[in-house]
N, CA, C and O atoms as a GROMACS GRO file, in nm:
protein
  564
    1MET      N    1  17.668 -10.454 -22.285
    1MET     CA    2  17.559 -10.394 -22.363
    1MET      C    3  17.607 -10.261 -22.418
    1MET      O    4  17.653 -10.176 -22.342
    2SER      N    5  17.596 -10.243 -22.548
    2SER     CA    6  17.639 -10.117 -22.609
    2SER      C    7  17.519 -10.036 -22.652
    2SER      O    8  17.413 -10.089 -22.684
    3ASP      N    9  17.539  -9.905 -22.652
    3ASP     CA   10  17.434  -9.810 -22.686
    3ASP      C   11  17.497  -9.702 -22.774
    3ASP      O   12  17.603  -9.649 -22.741
    4ILE      N   13  17.431  -9.669 -22.885
    4ILE     CA   14  17.482  -9.565 -22.974
    4ILE      C   15  17.385  -9.448 -22.973
    4ILE      O   16  17.264  -9.467 -22.987
    5THR      N   17  17.438  -9.329 -22.956
    5THR     CA   18  17.355  -9.211 -22.951
    5THR      C   19  17.425  -9.093 -23.017
    5THR      O   20  17.548  -9.084 -23.015
    6VAL      N   21  17.347  -9.004 -23.075
    6VAL     CA   22  17.400  -8.878 -23.129
    6VAL      C   23  17.408  -8.781 -23.012
    6VAL      O   24  17.311  -8.763 -22.939
    7VAL      N   25  17.524  -8.719 -22.996
    7VAL     CA   26  17.544  -8.629 -22.882
    7VAL      C   27  17.546  -8.484 -22.928
    7VAL      O   28  17.589  -8.452 -23.038
    8ASN      N   29  17.498  -8.396 -22.839
    8ASN     CA   30  17.495  -8.253 -22.865
    8ASN      C   31  17.545  -8.171 -22.747
    8ASN      O   32  17.598  -8.061 -22.766
    9ALA      N   33  17.530  -8.222 -22.627
    9ALA     CA   34  17.570  -8.148 -22.507
    9ALA      C   35  17.722  -8.136 -22.500
    9ALA      O   36  17.794  -8.228 -22.539
   10ALA      N   37  17.770  -8.024 -22.450
   10ALA     CA   38  17.913  -7.996 -22.444
   10ALA      C   39  17.990  -8.107 -22.373
   10ALA      O   40  18.096  -8.149 -22.420
   11GLU      N   41  17.939  -8.154 -22.259
   11GLU     CA   42  18.012  -8.256 -22.183
   11GLU      C   43  18.017  -8.388 -22.259
   11GLU      O   44  18.116  -8.462 -22.247
   12ASP      N   45  17.914  -8.420 -22.337
   12ASP     CA   46  17.913  -8.544 -22.415
   12ASP      C   47  18.009  -8.534 -22.533
   12ASP      O   48  18.079  -8.630 -22.565
   13ILE      N   49  18.011  -8.418 -22.598
   13ILE     CA   50  18.104  -8.396 -22.709
   13ILE      C   51  18.247  -8.406 -22.657
   13ILE      O   52  18.330  -8.476 -22.716
   14SER      N   53  18.276  -8.337 -22.548
   14SER     CA   54  18.412  -8.339 -22.492
   14SER      C   55  18.454  -8.479 -22.450
   14SER      O   56  18.572  -8.514 -22.461
   15ALA      N   57  18.360  -8.559 -22.404
   15ALA     CA   58  18.393  -8.697 -22.362
   15ALA      C   59  18.438  -8.783 -22.480
   15ALA      O   60  18.504  -8.884 -22.460
   16CYS      N   61  18.403  -8.743 -22.602
   16CYS     CA   62  18.443  -8.817 -22.722
   16CYS      C   63  18.588  -8.790 -22.762
   16CYS      O   64  18.645  -8.864 -22.841
   17TYR      N   65  18.646  -8.684 -22.709
   17TYR     CA   66  18.778  -8.642 -22.754
   17TYR      C   67  18.886  -8.750 -22.743
   17TYR      O   68  18.960  -8.770 -22.840
   18PRO      N   69  18.900  -8.821 -22.632
   18PRO     CA   70  19.010  -8.918 -22.624
   18PRO      C   71  19.007  -9.024 -22.734
   18PRO      O   72  19.112  -9.067 -22.781
   19VAL      N   73  18.889  -9.066 -22.776
   19VAL     CA   74  18.879  -9.164 -22.884
   19VAL      C   75  18.900  -9.094 -23.019
   19VAL      O   76  18.976  -9.144 -23.102
   20MET      N   77  18.836  -8.980 -23.041
   20MET     CA   78  18.851  -8.908 -23.168
   20MET      C   79  18.996  -8.868 -23.191
   20MET      O   80  19.042  -8.869 -23.306
   21ALA      N   81  19.068  -8.833 -23.086
   21ALA     CA   82  19.208  -8.790 -23.100
   21ALA      C   83  19.296  -8.902 -23.156
   21ALA      O   84  19.404  -8.875 -23.209
   22GLN      N   85  19.253  -9.026 -23.144
   22GLN     CA   86  19.330  -9.137 -23.200
   22GLN      C   87  19.325  -9.135 -23.353
   22GLN      O   88  19.417  -9.185 -23.419
   23LEU      N   89  19.220  -9.076 -23.409
   23LEU     CA   90  19.208  -9.060 -23.554
   23LEU      C   91  19.253  -8.921 -23.598
   23LEU      O   92  19.312  -8.905 -23.705
   24ARG      N   93  19.226  -8.822 -23.517
   24ARG     CA   94  19.254  -8.683 -23.551
   24ARG      C   95  19.349  -8.619 -23.448
   24ARG      O   96  19.310  -8.526 -23.377
   25PRO      N   97  19.473  -8.670 -23.438
   25PRO     CA   98  19.566  -8.618 -23.336
   25PRO      C   99  19.605  -8.472 -23.356
   25PRO      O  100  19.655  -8.409 -23.263
   26HIS      N  101  19.584  -8.418 -23.476
   26HIS     CA  102  19.617  -8.279 -23.503
   26HIS      C  103  19.516  -8.181 -23.442
   26HIS      O  104  19.542  -8.061 -23.437
   27VAL      N  105  19.401  -8.231 -23.396
   27VAL     CA  106  19.301  -8.146 -23.332
   27VAL      C  107  19.326  -8.153 -23.182
   27VAL      O  108  19.313  -8.259 -23.120
   28ASN      N  109  19.362  -8.039 -23.123
   28ASN     CA  110  19.391  -8.042 -22.979
   28ASN      C  111  19.263  -8.037 -22.898
   28ASN      O  112  19.159  -7.992 -22.945
   29GLU      N  113  19.274  -8.084 -22.776
   29GLU     CA  114  19.156  -8.095 -22.689
   29GLU      C  115  19.092  -7.959 -22.663
   29GLU      O  116  18.970  -7.949 -22.652
   30LYS      N  117  19.174  -7.855 -22.652
   30LYS     CA  118  19.123  -7.721 -22.626
   30LYS      C  119  19.028  -7.674 -22.736
   30LYS      O  120  18.928  -7.608 -22.706
   31ASP      N  121  19.057  -7.707 -22.862
   31ASP     CA  122  18.977  -7.661 -22.975
   31ASP      C  123  18.866  -7.758 -23.016
   31ASP      O  124  18.778  -7.721 -23.093
   32PHE      N  125  18.870  -7.879 -22.967
   32PHE     CA  126  18.780  -7.984 -23.013
   32PHE      C  127  18.632  -7.946 -22.999
   32PHE      O  128  18.558  -7.952 -23.097
   33LEU      N  129  18.590  -7.906 -22.881
   33LEU     CA  130  18.449  -7.874 -22.858
   33LEU      C  131  18.402  -7.762 -22.951
   33LEU      O  132  18.297  -7.774 -23.013
   34GLU      N  133  18.480  -7.656 -22.962
   34GLU     CA  134  18.440  -7.544 -23.048
   34GLU      C  135  18.430  -7.587 -23.195
   34GLU      O  136  18.336  -7.548 -23.264
   35ARG      N  137  18.524  -7.667 -23.240
   35ARG     CA  138  18.522  -7.711 -23.380
   35ARG      C  139  18.403  -7.802 -23.408
   35ARG      O  140  18.339  -7.790 -23.512
   36VAL      N  141  18.374  -7.893 -23.316
   36VAL     CA  142  18.260  -7.983 -23.335
   36VAL      C  143  18.130  -7.903 -23.332
   36VAL      O  144  18.042  -7.925 -23.415
   37ARG      N  145  18.117  -7.811 -23.238
   37ARG     CA  146  17.995  -7.729 -23.232
   37ARG      C  147  17.974  -7.650 -23.361
   37ARG      O  148  17.861  -7.640 -23.409
   38LYS      N  149  18.080  -7.594 -23.417
   38LYS     CA  150  18.068  -7.520 -23.543
   38LYS      C  151  18.020  -7.614 -23.654
   38LYS      O  152  17.932  -7.579 -23.732
   39GLN      N  153  18.078  -7.733 -23.660
   39GLN     CA  154  18.038  -7.829 -23.761
   39GLN      C  155  17.894  -7.875 -23.741
   39GLN      O  156  17.821  -7.895 -23.838
   40ILE      N  157  17.850  -7.891 -23.616
   40ILE     CA  158  17.712  -7.929 -23.589
   40ILE      C  159  17.617  -7.823 -23.645
   40ILE      O  160  17.510  -7.856 -23.697
   41SER      N  161  17.656  -7.697 -23.634
   41SER     CA  162  17.571  -7.589 -23.688
   41SER      C  163  17.562  -7.597 -23.840
   41SER      O  164  17.474  -7.536 -23.901
   42GLU      N  165  17.653  -7.672 -23.902
   42GLU     CA  166  17.655  -7.689 -24.047
   42GLU      C  167  17.607  -7.827 -24.091
   42GLU      O  168  17.626  -7.866 -24.206
   43GLY      N  169  17.544  -7.903 -23.998
   43GLY     CA  170  17.486  -8.031 -24.035
   43GLY      C  171  17.560  -8.155 -23.989
   43GLY      O  172  17.513  -8.267 -24.009
   44TYR      N  173  17.675  -8.138 -23.928
   44TYR     CA  174  17.754  -8.251 -23.876
   44TYR      C  175  17.683  -8.312 -23.757
   44TYR      O  176  17.619  -8.243 -23.678
   45ARG      N  177  17.695  -8.443 -23.744
   45ARG     CA  178  17.642  -8.514 -23.628
   45ARG      C  179  17.755  -8.596 -23.569
   45ARG      O  180  17.841  -8.645 -23.643
   46LEU      N  181  17.756  -8.611 -23.437
   46LEU     CA  182  17.857  -8.688 -23.368
   46LEU      C  183  17.788  -8.799 -23.290
   46LEU      O  184  17.707  -8.772 -23.200
   47ALA      N  185  17.819  -8.923 -23.325
   47ALA     CA  186  17.760  -9.038 -23.258
   47ALA      C  187  17.866  -9.111 -23.176
   47ALA      O  188  17.981  -9.121 -23.218
   48CYS      N  189  17.825  -9.160 -23.061
   48CYS     CA  190  17.916  -9.233 -22.972
   48CYS      C  191  17.856  -9.368 -22.939
   48CYS      O  192  17.736  -9.381 -22.916
   49LEU      N  193  17.941  -9.467 -22.935
   49LEU     CA  194  17.902  -9.600 -22.892
   49LEU      C  195  17.956  -9.619 -22.752
   49LEU      O  196  18.077  -9.617 -22.730
   50TYR      N  197  17.866  -9.638 -22.657
   50TYR     CA  198  17.901  -9.659 -22.517
   50TYR      C  199  17.886  -9.807 -22.483
   50TYR      O  200  17.792  -9.872 -22.528
   51ASP      N  201  17.977  -9.858 -22.405
   51ASP     CA  202  17.964  -9.992 -22.348
   51ASP      C  203  17.999  -9.981 -22.201
   51ASP      O  204  18.111  -9.945 -22.165
   52ASN      N  205  17.902 -10.013 -22.117
   52ASN     CA  206  17.920 -10.000 -21.972
   52ASN      C  207  17.970  -9.861 -21.934
   52ASN      O  208  18.056  -9.847 -21.847
   53GLY      N  209  17.914  -9.759 -21.998
   53GLY     CA  210  17.946  -9.621 -21.966
   53GLY      C  211  18.072  -9.566 -22.029
   53GLY      O  212  18.100  -9.447 -22.016
   54ALA      N  213  18.150  -9.649 -22.096
   54ALA     CA  214  18.274  -9.604 -22.159
   54ALA      C  215  18.255  -9.589 -22.309
   54ALA      O  216  18.189  -9.672 -22.372
   55ILE      N  217  18.311  -9.484 -22.366
   55ILE     CA  218  18.301  -9.462 -22.510
   55ILE      C  219  18.402  -9.554 -22.579
   55ILE      O  220  18.522  -9.550 -22.551
   56LYS      N  221  18.350  -9.637 -22.669
   56LYS     CA  222  18.433  -9.734 -22.740
   56LYS      C  223  18.454  -9.698 -22.886
   56LYS      O  224  18.555  -9.735 -22.945
   57SER      N  225  18.359  -9.625 -22.946
   57SER     CA  226  18.368  -9.588 -23.086
   57SER      C  227  18.297  -9.455 -23.107
   57SER      O  228  18.200  -9.424 -23.039
   58VAL      N  229  18.348  -9.377 -23.203
   58VAL     CA  230  18.293  -9.245 -23.232
   58VAL      C  231  18.282  -9.230 -23.384
   58VAL      O  232  18.369  -9.275 -23.458
   59ALA      N  233  18.174  -9.166 -23.428
   59ALA     CA  234  18.157  -9.138 -23.571
   59ALA      C  235  18.104  -8.996 -23.588
   59ALA      O  236  18.008  -8.955 -23.523
   60GLY      N  237  18.168  -8.923 -23.677
   60GLY     CA  238  18.120  -8.792 -23.718
   60GLY      C  239  18.070  -8.805 -23.860
   60GLY      O  240  18.139  -8.861 -23.945
   61PHE      N  241  17.951  -8.753 -23.888
   61PHE     CA  242  17.892  -8.772 -24.020
   61PHE      C  243  17.795  -8.661 -24.052
   61PHE      O  244  17.759  -8.581 -23.966
   62ARG      N  245  17.755  -8.657 -24.178
   62ARG     CA  246  17.656  -8.558 -24.221
   62ARG      C  247  17.575  -8.616 -24.337
   62ARG      O  248  17.622  -8.705 -24.408
   63ILE      N  249  17.456  -8.566 -24.354
   63ILE     CA  250  17.375  -8.603 -24.469
   63ILE      C  251  17.389  -8.490 -24.571
   63ILE      O  252  17.368  -8.373 -24.541
   64ILE      N  253  17.425  -8.530 -24.692
   64ILE     CA  254  17.455  -8.435 -24.800
   64ILE      C  255  17.375  -8.476 -24.924
   64ILE      O  256  17.344  -8.593 -24.943
   65GLU      N  257  17.343  -8.378 -25.004
   65GLU     CA  258  17.284  -8.408 -25.134
   65GLU      C  259  17.362  -8.332 -25.238
   65GLU      O  260  17.383  -8.211 -25.226
   66ASN      N  261  17.407  -8.403 -25.342
   66ASN     CA  262  17.477  -8.338 -25.452
   66ASN      C  263  17.444  -8.409 -25.583
   66ASN      O  264  17.381  -8.515 -25.582
   67LEU      N  265  17.486  -8.352 -25.694
   67LEU     CA  266  17.454  -8.409 -25.825
   67LEU      C  267  17.523  -8.543 -25.846
   67LEU      O  268  17.465  -8.633 -25.907
   68ALA      N  269  17.644  -8.558 -25.798
   68ALA     CA  270  17.722  -8.680 -25.822
   68ALA      C  271  17.662  -8.802 -25.752
   68ALA      O  272  17.659  -8.911 -25.810
   69MET      N  273  17.614  -8.786 -25.630
   69MET     CA  274  17.573  -8.902 -25.550
   69MET      C  275  17.430  -8.895 -25.498
   69MET      O  276  17.384  -8.988 -25.431
   70GLY      N  277  17.360  -8.789 -25.526
   70GLY     CA  278  17.226  -8.775 -25.471
   70GLY      C  279  17.234  -8.755 -25.319
   70GLY      O  280  17.333  -8.705 -25.267
   71ARG      N  281  17.129  -8.795 -25.252
   71ARG     CA  282  17.124  -8.783 -25.105
   71ARG      C  283  17.202  -8.899 -25.045
   71ARG      O  284  17.171  -9.015 -25.071
   72HIS      N  285  17.302  -8.866 -24.965
   72HIS     CA  286  17.385  -8.972 -24.906
   72HIS      C  287  17.437  -8.930 -24.769
   72HIS      O  288  17.438  -8.812 -24.734
   73LEU      N  289  17.478  -9.029 -24.695
   73LEU     CA  290  17.542  -9.005 -24.566
   73LEU      C  291  17.692  -9.012 -24.589
   73LEU      O  292  17.744  -9.111 -24.641
   74TYR      N  293  17.762  -8.906 -24.550
   74TYR     CA  294  17.907  -8.901 -24.562
   74TYR      C  295  17.968  -8.912 -24.423
   74TYR      O  296  17.935  -8.835 -24.333
   75VAL      N  297  18.056  -9.008 -24.406
   75VAL     CA  298  18.124  -9.030 -24.278
   75VAL      C  299  18.254  -8.951 -24.280
   75VAL      O  300  18.346  -8.983 -24.356
   76ASP      N  301  18.262  -8.848 -24.198
   76ASP     CA  302  18.383  -8.767 -24.184
   76ASP      C  303  18.486  -8.839 -24.097
   76ASP      O  304  18.605  -8.838 -24.127
   77ASP      N  305  18.438  -8.900 -23.991
   77ASP     CA  306  18.526  -8.959 -23.890
   77ASP      C  307  18.463  -9.089 -23.841
   77ASP      O  308  18.344  -9.094 -23.813
   78LEU      N  309  18.543  -9.194 -23.832
   78LEU     CA  310  18.497  -9.320 -23.776
   78LEU      C  311  18.617  -9.386 -23.710
   78LEU      O  312  18.714  -9.423 -23.776
   79VAL      N  313  18.610  -9.400 -23.579
   79VAL     CA  314  18.724  -9.455 -23.504
   79VAL      C  315  18.674  -9.533 -23.383
   79VAL      O  316  18.579  -9.494 -23.316
   80THR      N  317  18.742  -9.644 -23.358
   80THR     CA  318  18.718  -9.724 -23.238
   80THR      C  319  18.841  -9.712 -23.150
   80THR      O  320  18.954  -9.713 -23.200
   81ASP      N  321  18.822  -9.701 -23.021
   81ASP     CA  322  18.933  -9.691 -22.927
   81ASP      C  323  19.033  -9.803 -22.952
   81ASP      O  324  18.995  -9.919 -22.965
   82GLU      N  325  19.160  -9.768 -22.960
   82GLU     CA  326  19.264  -9.865 -22.995
   82GLU      C  327  19.269  -9.984 -22.900
   82GLU      O  328  19.313 -10.092 -22.940
   83ASN      N  329  19.226  -9.967 -22.777
   83ASN     CA  330  19.226 -10.077 -22.680
   83ASN      C  331  19.100 -10.162 -22.689
   83ASN      O  332  19.086 -10.260 -22.616
   84SER      N  333  19.008 -10.125 -22.779
   84SER     CA  334  18.881 -10.196 -22.791
   84SER      C  335  18.854 -10.246 -22.933
   84SER      O  336  18.742 -10.282 -22.966
   85ARG      N  337  18.957 -10.247 -23.015
   85ARG     CA  338  18.939 -10.290 -23.154
   85ARG      C  339  18.926 -10.441 -23.163
   85ARG      O  340  18.971 -10.515 -23.076
   86SER      N  341  18.861 -10.486 -23.272
   86SER     CA  342  18.837 -10.629 -23.300
   86SER      C  343  18.745 -10.693 -23.197
   86SER      O  344  18.752 -10.813 -23.171
   87LYS      N  345  18.658 -10.610 -23.139
   87LYS     CA  346  18.560 -10.660 -23.042
   87LYS      C  347  18.417 -10.634 -23.088
   87LYS      O  348  18.322 -10.656 -23.013
   88GLY      N  349  18.402 -10.587 -23.212
   88GLY     CA  350  18.270 -10.565 -23.269
   88GLY      C  351  18.216 -10.425 -23.256
   88GLY      O  352  18.108 -10.396 -23.308
   89TYR      N  353  18.287 -10.335 -23.188
   89TYR     CA  354  18.237 -10.198 -23.171
   89TYR      C  355  18.235 -10.122 -23.302
   89TYR      O  356  18.137 -10.053 -23.332
   90GLY      N  357  18.341 -10.132 -23.381
   90GLY     CA  358  18.345 -10.064 -23.510
   90GLY      C  359  18.237 -10.115 -23.603
   90GLY      O  360  18.172 -10.037 -23.673
   91ALA      N  361  18.217 -10.246 -23.605
   91ALA     CA  362  18.112 -10.306 -23.688
   91ALA      C  363  17.974 -10.258 -23.644
   91ALA      O  364  17.889 -10.228 -23.727
   92ALA      N  365  17.953 -10.250 -23.514
   92ALA     CA  366  17.824 -10.202 -23.462
   92ALA      C  367  17.800 -10.058 -23.502
   92ALA      O  368  17.689 -10.021 -23.541
   93MET      N  369  17.904  -9.975 -23.492
   93MET     CA  370  17.890  -9.834 -23.531
   93MET      C  371  17.865  -9.823 -23.681
   93MET      O  372  17.778  -9.746 -23.723
   94PHE      N  373  17.938  -9.898 -23.761
   94PHE     CA  374  17.920  -9.894 -23.906
   94PHE      C  375  17.777  -9.936 -23.942
   94PHE      O  376  17.711  -9.869 -24.022
   95ASP      N  377  17.730 -10.044 -23.885
   95ASP     CA  378  17.594 -10.091 -23.913
   95ASP      C  379  17.490  -9.988 -23.869
   95ASP      O  380  17.389  -9.970 -23.937
   96TRP      N  381  17.514  -9.922 -23.758
   96TRP     CA  382  17.425  -9.816 -23.710
   96TRP      C  383  17.421  -9.702 -23.811
   96TRP      O  384  17.314  -9.648 -23.840
   97LEU      N  385  17.538  -9.664 -23.865
   97LEU     CA  386  17.543  -9.557 -23.966
   97LEU      C  387  17.465  -9.595 -24.091
   97LEU      O  388  17.394  -9.512 -24.148
   98VAL      N  389  17.477  -9.720 -24.134
   98VAL     CA  390  17.401  -9.768 -24.250
   98VAL      C  391  17.252  -9.757 -24.222
   98VAL      O  392  17.176  -9.708 -24.307
   99ASP      N  393  17.208  -9.802 -24.105
   99ASP     CA  394  17.066  -9.794 -24.069
   99ASP      C  395  17.020  -9.648 -24.061
   99ASP      O  396  16.910  -9.615 -24.106
  100TYR      N  397  17.104  -9.562 -24.005
  100TYR     CA  398  17.071  -9.420 -23.994
  100TYR      C  399  17.052  -9.362 -24.134
  100TYR      O  400  16.957  -9.287 -24.159
  101ALA      N  401  17.143  -9.396 -24.225
  101ALA     CA  402  17.133  -9.347 -24.363
  101ALA      C  403  17.002  -9.392 -24.427
  101ALA      O  404  16.933  -9.313 -24.490
  102LYS      N  405  16.970  -9.519 -24.410
  102LYS     CA  406  16.846  -9.572 -24.469
  102LYS      C  407  16.723  -9.504 -24.412
  102LYS      O  408  16.631  -9.470 -24.486
  103THR      N  409  16.720  -9.483 -24.280
  103THR     CA  410  16.602  -9.422 -24.219
  103THR      C  411  16.591  -9.273 -24.249
  103THR      O  412  16.487  -9.213 -24.225
  104HIS      N  413  16.699  -9.214 -24.302
  104HIS     CA  414  16.696  -9.073 -24.340
  104HIS      C  415  16.699  -9.056 -24.492
  104HIS      O  416  16.746  -8.955 -24.544
  105SER      N  417  16.647  -9.158 -24.562
  105SER     CA  418  16.626  -9.153 -24.707
  105SER      C  419  16.753  -9.131 -24.788
  105SER      O  420  16.749  -9.066 -24.893
  106CYS      N  421  16.864  -9.183 -24.741
  106CYS     CA  422  16.989  -9.175 -24.816
  106CYS      C  423  17.002  -9.298 -24.905
  106CYS      O  424  16.969  -9.410 -24.864
  107GLY      N  425  17.049  -9.277 -25.026
  107GLY     CA  426  17.068  -9.387 -25.119
  107GLY      C  427  17.205  -9.452 -25.108
  107GLY      O  428  17.226  -9.561 -25.159
  108GLN      N  429  17.299  -9.384 -25.042
  108GLN     CA  430  17.436  -9.435 -25.033
  108GLN      C  431  17.501  -9.387 -24.904
  108GLN      O  432  17.455  -9.293 -24.839
  109LEU      N  433  17.611  -9.455 -24.868
  109LEU     CA  434  17.699  -9.413 -24.760
  109LEU      C  435  17.839  -9.401 -24.820
  109LEU      O  436  17.885  -9.492 -24.890
  110HIS      N  437  17.907  -9.290 -24.792
  110HIS     CA  438  18.040  -9.265 -24.845
  110HIS      C  439  18.136  -9.226 -24.734
  110HIS      O  440  18.095  -9.174 -24.630
  111LEU      N  441  18.264  -9.254 -24.757
  111LEU     CA  442  18.371  -9.207 -24.669
  111LEU      C  443  18.502  -9.208 -24.744
  111LEU      O  444  18.515  -9.277 -24.846
  112ASP      N  445  18.597  -9.134 -24.696
  112ASP     CA  446  18.734  -9.138 -24.747
  112ASP      C  447  18.820  -9.199 -24.637
  112ASP      O  448  18.789  -9.186 -24.518
  113SER      N  449  18.927  -9.266 -24.676
  113SER     CA  450  19.018  -9.326 -24.580
  113SER      C  451  19.161  -9.303 -24.626
  113SER      O  452  19.192  -9.323 -24.744
  114GLY      N  453  19.246  -9.262 -24.535
  114GLY     CA  454  19.386  -9.238 -24.569
  114GLY      C  455  19.451  -9.360 -24.632
  114GLY      O  456  19.423  -9.473 -24.593
  115VAL      N  457  19.538  -9.337 -24.727
  115VAL     CA  458  19.599  -9.448 -24.802
  115VAL      C  459  19.681  -9.540 -24.713
  115VAL      O  460  19.704  -9.655 -24.749
  116HIS      N  461  19.726  -9.492 -24.598
  116HIS     CA  462  19.808  -9.570 -24.508
  116HIS      C  463  19.728  -9.653 -24.406
  116HIS      O  464  19.787  -9.728 -24.328
  117ARG      N  465  19.596  -9.641 -24.406
  117ARG     CA  466  19.513  -9.707 -24.304
  117ARG      C  467  19.466  -9.844 -24.352
  117ARG      O  468  19.347  -9.866 -24.374
  118PHE      N  469  19.560  -9.936 -24.367
  118PHE     CA  470  19.532 -10.068 -24.423
  118PHE      C  471  19.430 -10.147 -24.342
  118PHE      O  472  19.345 -10.215 -24.400
  119GLY      N  473  19.436 -10.139 -24.211
  119GLY     CA  474  19.338 -10.210 -24.128
  119GLY      C  475  19.197 -10.158 -24.152
  119GLY      O  476  19.102 -10.236 -24.158
  120ALA      N  477  19.184 -10.026 -24.165
  120ALA     CA  478  19.053  -9.968 -24.194
  120ALA      C  479  19.004 -10.013 -24.330
  120ALA      O  480  18.886 -10.041 -24.348
  121HIS      N  481  19.094 -10.021 -24.427
  121HIS     CA  482  19.055 -10.064 -24.562
  121HIS      C  483  19.003 -10.208 -24.558
  121HIS      O  484  18.902 -10.238 -24.621
  122ARG      N  485  19.071 -10.296 -24.487
  122ARG     CA  486  19.022 -10.434 -24.474
  122ARG      C  487  18.883 -10.436 -24.412
  122ARG      O  488  18.796 -10.511 -24.455
  123PHE      N  489  18.865 -10.353 -24.309
  123PHE     CA  490  18.735 -10.344 -24.243
  123PHE      C  491  18.627 -10.300 -24.341
  123PHE      O  492  18.522 -10.363 -24.350
  124TYR      N  493  18.652 -10.192 -24.416
  124TYR     CA  494  18.552 -10.138 -24.509
  124TYR      C  495  18.521 -10.237 -24.622
  124TYR      O  496  18.406 -10.254 -24.660
  125LEU      N  497  18.624 -10.301 -24.674
  125LEU     CA  498  18.601 -10.402 -24.778
  125LEU      C  499  18.522 -10.519 -24.722
  125LEU      O  500  18.437 -10.575 -24.791
  126GLY      N  501  18.547 -10.557 -24.597
  126GLY     CA  502  18.470 -10.662 -24.531
  126GLY      C  503  18.325 -10.624 -24.510
  126GLY      O  504  18.237 -10.710 -24.499
  127LYS      N  505  18.300 -10.494 -24.504
  127LYS     CA  506  18.163 -10.443 -24.491
  127LYS      C  507  18.098 -10.420 -24.628
  127LYS      O  508  17.995 -10.354 -24.638
  128ARG      N  509  18.160 -10.475 -24.732
  128ARG     CA  510  18.109 -10.473 -24.870
  128ARG      C  511  18.113 -10.334 -24.934
  128ARG      O  512  18.037 -10.308 -25.028
  129MET      N  513  18.199 -10.247 -24.885
  129MET     CA  514  18.217 -10.118 -24.951
  129MET      C  515  18.305 -10.138 -25.073
  129MET      O  516  18.390 -10.227 -25.075
  130ASP      N  517  18.284 -10.056 -25.174
  130ASP     CA  518  18.364 -10.057 -25.295
  130ASP      C  519  18.458  -9.937 -25.296
  130ASP      O  520  18.425  -9.831 -25.244
  131ILE      N  521  18.574  -9.954 -25.355
  131ILE     CA  522  18.663  -9.842 -25.380
  131ILE      C  523  18.618  -9.782 -25.513
  131ILE      O  524  18.630  -9.846 -25.618
  132THR      N  525  18.564  -9.660 -25.509
  132THR     CA  526  18.500  -9.604 -25.628
  132THR      C  527  18.574  -9.487 -25.691
  132THR      O  528  18.531  -9.435 -25.793
  133GLY      N  529  18.685  -9.446 -25.632
  133GLY     CA  530  18.757  -9.334 -25.692
  133GLY      C  531  18.877  -9.296 -25.610
  133GLY      O  532  18.910  -9.361 -25.510
  134TYR      N  533  18.943  -9.191 -25.654
  134TYR     CA  534  19.056  -9.133 -25.583
  134TYR      C  535  19.012  -8.999 -25.526
  134TYR      O  536  18.930  -8.929 -25.586
  135HIS      N  537  19.067  -8.965 -25.413
  135HIS     CA  538  19.041  -8.835 -25.353
  135HIS      C  539  19.168  -8.752 -25.371
  135HIS      O  540  19.276  -8.794 -25.331
  136PHE      N  541  19.156  -8.635 -25.431
  136PHE     CA  542  19.269  -8.548 -25.453
  136PHE      C  543  19.258  -8.426 -25.362
  136PHE      O  544  19.147  -8.382 -25.331
  137ALA      N  545  19.372  -8.373 -25.319
  137ALA     CA  546  19.373  -8.256 -25.230
  137ALA      C  547  19.484  -8.162 -25.272
  137ALA      O  548  19.587  -8.204 -25.325
  138LEU      N  549  19.462  -8.035 -25.248
  138LEU     CA  550  19.560  -7.932 -25.275
  138LEU      C  551  19.567  -7.839 -25.155
  138LEU      O  552  19.471  -7.768 -25.126
  139ALA      N  553  19.679  -7.841 -25.084
  139ALA     CA  554  19.695  -7.751 -24.970
  139ALA      C  555  19.707  -7.608 -25.020
  139ALA      O  556  19.785  -7.580 -25.112
  140LEU      N  557  19.632  -7.518 -24.961
  140LEU     CA  558  19.631  -7.378 -25.006
  140LEU      C  559  19.706  -7.285 -24.910
  140LEU      O  560  19.712  -7.165 -24.934
  141GLU      N  561  19.762  -7.339 -24.804
  141GLU     CA  562  19.835  -7.255 -24.708
  141GLU      C  563  19.982  -7.287 -24.709
  141GLU      O  564  20.059  -7.226 -24.635
   0.00000   0.00000   0.00000
């Protein structure tokens, strides 16, 4: 039985780190809690999918409104534990995010995915997402 919940308590946020680190290995465990808490103060939400008490999938997201897309849910982070993939946890989390967006009056759900993440791309296309543009970045440091 799986359960998805938005977490806010320090111990719950910290418990998400081992799964999140699989997607964001550049964020060290020491800084993770502080960085997530800062983002939460700016509208970020962190959801965890638990199965039998173990975290199987994690999603970081926010609700944004802008001229280009109107009110939408943007997924910053979406990862399923590498030892639990292809078992429906990612699909359950994705479907939960879609429902969350709908219940919070969002007209769309958006995310970016690294060009090298072919498995994630297959997953997103299987979930009927469209590739709608390119994301460009400029490092300033």
